[in-house]
C-alpha positions as CSV (number, residue, x, y, z in Angstrom):
1,M,15.8,14.1,-17.5
2,T,15.8,10.5,-16.3
3,P,14.7,8.5,-19.3
4,D,15.9,5.1,-18.0
5,L,14.1,5.2,-14.7
6,P,10.7,3.6,-14.1
7,I,8.0,6.2,-13.5
8,L,5.7,5.8,-10.6
9,Y,2.5,7.8,-10.5
10,S,1.4,8.1,-6.9
11,F,-0.9,9.9,-4.4
12,R,0.6,10.2,-1.0
13,R,-2.4,9.3,1.1
14,C,-3.8,6.5,-1.0
15,P,-3.2,3.2,0.7
16,Y,-2.7,1.4,-2.6
17,A,0.0,3.9,-3.6
18,M,1.4,3.7,-0.1
19,R,2.1,0.0,-0.2
20,A,3.7,0.3,-3.7
21,R,6.0,3.0,-2.3
22,L,6.9,0.9,0.7
23,A,8.0,-2.0,-1.6
24,V,10.0,0.4,-3.7
25,V,11.8,1.8,-0.7
26,Y,12.4,-1.6,0.8
27,S,13.8,-3.0,-2.5
28,G,16.3,-0.1,-2.9
29,I,15.1,0.7,-6.4
30,V,15.1,4.3,-7.6
31,V,12.1,5.5,-9.6
32,E,10.9,8.9,-10.9
33,L,7.9,9.7,-8.6
34,R,5.1,11.7,-10.1
35,E,2.8,12.8,-7.3
36,V,-0.6,13.6,-8.7
37,V,-3.9,15.1,-7.5
38,L,-6.7,12.7,-8.2
39,K,-9.2,15.5,-8.8
40,N,-7.0,16.8,-11.6
41,K,-5.4,13.7,-13.2
42,P,-2.7,14.4,-15.7
43,A,-3.2,13.3,-19.3
44,E,0.1,11.2,-19.1
45,L,-1.4,9.1,-16.2
46,L,-4.6,8.5,-18.2
47,Q,-2.7,7.6,-21.3
48,A,-0.6,5.1,-19.4
49,S,-3.6,3.6,-17.6
50,P,-7.1,4.8,-18.7
51,K,-8.7,3.6,-15.5
52,G,-7.1,6.6,-13.8
53,T,-6.2,5.1,-10.4
54,V,-2.9,5.1,-8.6
55,P,-0.4,3.6,-8.3
56,V,0.8,3.2,-11.9
57,L,4.3,2.1,-12.8
58,V,5.6,2.8,-16.3
59,L,8.7,0.8,-17.1
60,P,11.2,2.5,-19.5
61,A,11.5,1.4,-23.1
62,S,15.0,0.2,-22.4
63,S,13.6,-2.4,-19.9
64,E,13.2,-6.1,-20.6
65,K,9.5,-5.7,-21.3
66,E,9.5,-2.5,-23.3
67,G,7.2,0.2,-22.0
68,R,5.2,-2.2,-19.9
69,V,2.6,-0.5,-17.6
70,I,1.8,-2.1,-14.2
71,D,-1.3,-0.5,-12.7
72,E,-2.2,-2.9,-9.8
73,S,-0.5,-2.1,-6.5
74,R,0.1,-5.7,-5.6
75,D,1.8,-6.3,-9.0
76,I,4.0,-3.3,-8.4
77,M,5.0,-4.7,-5.0
78,R,5.9,-8.0,-6.6
79,W,7.8,-6.4,-9.4
80,A,10.0,-4.5,-6.9
81,L,10.6,-7.6,-4.7
82,R,11.5,-9.8,-7.7
83,L,14.3,-7.3,-8.4
84,N,15.5,-7.2,-4.8
85,D,14.0,-8.8,-1.7
86,P,16.7,-8.7,1.0
87,E,14.6,-9.9,3.9
88,N,12.6,-12.5,1.9
89,W,9.2,-10.8,2.0
90,L,8.0,-13.0,-0.8
91,C,8.7,-16.3,1.0
92,A,8.7,-18.0,-2.4
93,D,10.3,-21.1,-0.9
94,D,7.4,-21.6,1.6
95,P,4.2,-22.7,-0.3
96,D,2.1,-22.8,2.9
97,R,3.0,-19.2,3.9
98,L,2.6,-18.1,0.3
99,W,-1.0,-19.4,0.3
100,Q,-1.7,-17.7,3.6
101,R,-0.3,-14.4,2.4
102,E,-2.4,-14.4,-0.7
103,A,-5.5,-15.2,1.3
104,L,-4.9,-12.4,3.7
105,I,-4.3,-9.8,1.0
106,Q,-7.3,-11.0,-0.9
107,E,-9.5,-10.6,2.2
108,N,-8.1,-7.1,2.8
109,D,-8.6,-6.0,-0.8
110,A,-11.9,-7.6,-1.6
111,V,-13.7,-7.6,1.8
112,F,-12.2,-5.3,4.3
113,K,-11.6,-2.3,1.9
114,Q,-15.2,-2.4,0.8
115,H,-16.4,-2.0,4.4
116,L,-13.7,0.5,5.2
117,D,-14.8,2.8,2.5
118,R,-18.3,2.7,3.9
119,Y,-17.1,3.3,7.4
120,K,-14.9,6.2,6.4
121,Y,-17.5,7.8,4.0
122,F,-20.6,6.6,5.8
123,E,-22.5,9.8,4.7
124,R,-22.5,8.4,1.1
125,Y,-24.1,5.1,2.3
126,P,-27.1,6.1,4.4
127,E,-28.6,2.6,4.3
128,H,-26.8,2.0,7.6
129,P,-25.3,4.0,10.5
130,Q,-21.5,4.3,10.7
131,H,-21.1,1.8,13.5
132,Y,-22.7,-0.9,11.3
133,Y,-19.9,-0.5,8.7
134,R,-17.3,-0.5,11.5
135,E,-18.7,-3.8,12.8
136,Q,-18.4,-5.3,9.3
137,C,-14.7,-4.2,9.3
138,E,-14.2,-5.9,12.7
139,T,-14.8,-9.3,11.1
140,T,-11.5,-8.9,9.4
141,L,-9.8,-7.2,12.4
142,V,-10.6,-10.1,14.6
143,K,-8.8,-12.4,12.2
144,F,-5.7,-10.2,12.2
145,E,-5.7,-9.9,15.9
146,R,-5.7,-13.6,16.4
147,L,-2.8,-14.0,14.0
148,L,-0.9,-11.3,15.8
149,Q,-1.5,-12.9,19.2
150,Q,0.4,-15.9,17.9
151,H,3.4,-14.1,16.4
152,D,4.8,-10.6,15.8
153,F,3.6,-10.3,12.2
154,L,0.7,-11.6,10.2
155,T,2.4,-14.7,8.7
156,G,5.1,-15.3,11.3
157,D,7.9,-13.7,13.4
158,H,9.2,-11.6,10.5
159,C,7.7,-8.8,8.4
160,R,6.6,-10.1,5.1
161,L,4.6,-9.0,2.0
162,A,1.2,-9.5,3.7
163,D,2.1,-7.0,6.4
164,M,3.2,-4.3,4.0
165,A,0.2,-4.9,1.7
166,I,-2.3,-4.6,4.5
167,F,-0.7,-2.1,6.9
168,P,-1.8,1.0,5.0
169,F,-5.5,0.0,5.1
170,I,-5.4,-0.7,8.9
171,R,-3.7,2.8,9.2
172,Q,-6.6,4.3,7.3
173,F,-9.2,2.4,9.4
174,A,-7.5,3.6,12.7
175,H,-7.5,7.2,11.5
176,V,-11.3,7.3,11.1
177,D,-11.7,7.3,14.8
178,R,-8.3,6.9,16.6
179,E,-9.9,7.1,20.1
180,W,-12.2,4.2,19.3
181,F,-9.5,2.1,17.7
182,Y,-7.0,2.4,20.5
183,N,-9.6,1.6,23.1
184,A,-10.9,-1.4,21.1
185,P,-9.9,-5.0,22.1
186,Y,-7.2,-5.3,19.6
187,P,-3.9,-4.8,21.5
188,S,-1.8,-7.0,19.2
189,L,-3.1,-5.2,16.1
190,Q,-2.5,-1.8,17.8
191,R,1.1,-2.8,18.6
192,W,1.6,-4.1,15.0
193,L,0.3,-0.8,13.6
194,D,2.4,1.4,15.8
195,H,5.5,-0.6,14.9
196,H,5.0,0.1,11.2
197,L,4.0,3.7,11.7
198,Q,7.3,4.3,13.6
199,S,9.5,2.4,11.1
200,P,12.1,4.2,9.0
201,L,10.7,2.4,6.0
202,F,7.3,4.1,6.5
203,I,8.8,7.5,7.3
204,E,10.8,7.4,4.1
205,A,7.8,6.2,2.0
206,M,5.6,9.1,3.4
207,K,7.9,12.0,2.6
208,K,6.1,14.8,0.8
209,Y,6.8,15.5,-2.8
210,R,5.5,18.4,-4.9
211,Q,2.7,17.8,-7.3
212,W,4.0,16.7,-10.7
213,Q,3.2,18.7,-13.8
214,E,4.5,18.2,-17.3
215,G,7.9,20.0,-17.8
216,T,8.8,20.0,-14.1
217,E,12.1,18.7,-12.9
218,P,11.9,14.9,-12.2
219,Q,11.8,13.9,-8.6
220,L,13.7,10.8,-7.6
221,F,12.2,8.4,-5.1
222,P,13.5,7.6,-2.7
223,A,15.1,11.0,-2.5
224,P,19.0,10.9,-2.6
225,Q,20.5,11.2,0.9
């Protein structure tokens, strides 16, 4: 048993859970990972967070804020970075970059993701053809492309929180139609995506874990080397 470790409920392919895992790996924190199947959500997940989405982080009772549950992916990322942020992803000492970061993440979460869902699952939204939803996504892609033409990452020449919070969603978009994406006029965005896909951080965050069930042996994340 690992009673003193935070518990992270996750689903490997979910972009929200993905970015939480990226932050955990980067920060060097060890958690107990509970990989769930969203079609069969365990009662423990629903008890911790009734909305039933992932990721959900349950802090141990021995922590400073006893038993606190964090069920927003951005908040889990910030929790991890506040504990350890070796490359200054938060940029807390740069108010202008902080404002830009939050604006980019908000656009991704509130605007781009809505259009992305319709693009990926266009059969559920017959009001428009698939290419219409892709064109709505491109409004955001153009903004990211322009930023990445100026520097290597979204908010400057170093990887920061905005990159890791947004990258899983661009990955999801690209996978809907890889041929279209890699032939689209977004060379800087393509380079940026490929950089993250090939990174050791992403490879570690995407390792497969067995489905969690009550009574099974705890799985540490990241896995011990």
